[in-house]
N, C-alpha and C positions, 0 to 999 in steps of 0.2 A: 155337297160334292161327292161323287161316287168313287169307290175305291179304285176303279179302273182309270180314274183321272190322276191318281197319285201313285207313283211307282218308285221304289228305291232300289238301286243297285248297291249292295253293301258287302262288307266283309264281316264274318261272324266275330272276329277279334278286334274290330275297329271301334274305339271309343267315340269317335265323331258319328259313326253310323248308329251306335246305340243311343247317342244323344238325339239324333234326328228322329228315330223311332219313338223315343220317350216324349219328345215335343209333340209329335202327331197324336200320340195316345192321350196326352194331357189336354190337347185341344179337341179331342173326340173326332179326329179326322180319319176316316177309313182309308187304308192304303194297302197296296200289295208290295212285296219285296222279294228279293232273291239274295241269299248270301253266296256270292260268287265263289268264294274259297271252298265251299262245301260241295260244289259241283265237280263232275269228273268228265274226262274224255271230250267227245264231240259236243255234248251239252254245254260244257264249260267254254269251249272255243266259240260256240255260237253266241253265248251271252256276252263274252268279252268283245266280240265284234259288234254287238248291239251297243255296248257301252261306248266303244270307240266312235261310233256314229254320232253319239250325243256329246262325248267328251274325249277328244283325241288323246289326251294325256292318260286316260283310263285310270283316274284316281277315284277314291271313294270317300264318302258316299257321292253317288251321282243320282240326283233326285229329279224326276220328271213330274211336273205339275201341269196338267193340260199340255199346252205346247211349249211351256217354259222349262228350261233345264237349269238347275242350280247345282254347282259342284262344291262339295264341302258342307260343313254344318254352319249355315249362316242364318241364324234364327230370324233376324229381321226380314231378310229376303224371302225366306220360306213363308213367314206369316203374311207378308205382302202378297205373295203369289196365291195364297189361299184366301185372300180377302179378309184376314183377321187383324190387320194392323189398324 
């Protein structure tokens, strides 16, 4: 699975976001991410709008795996979406 297939919208201080990144690292799954709280100005507004399109509650982590969106650290769902279960 290519890194552009897995994307995490995260917060730098969020324990669930850190757990999600750790899980993907342990499973050797390449991914891209953005720590939304570290962005500023228009870039931050634009990324928050992207998150709201996937997850209207705009909570974190919001994980996009292919066409599937998982909100929160749900290890079983994440592994299933990656075909690792």
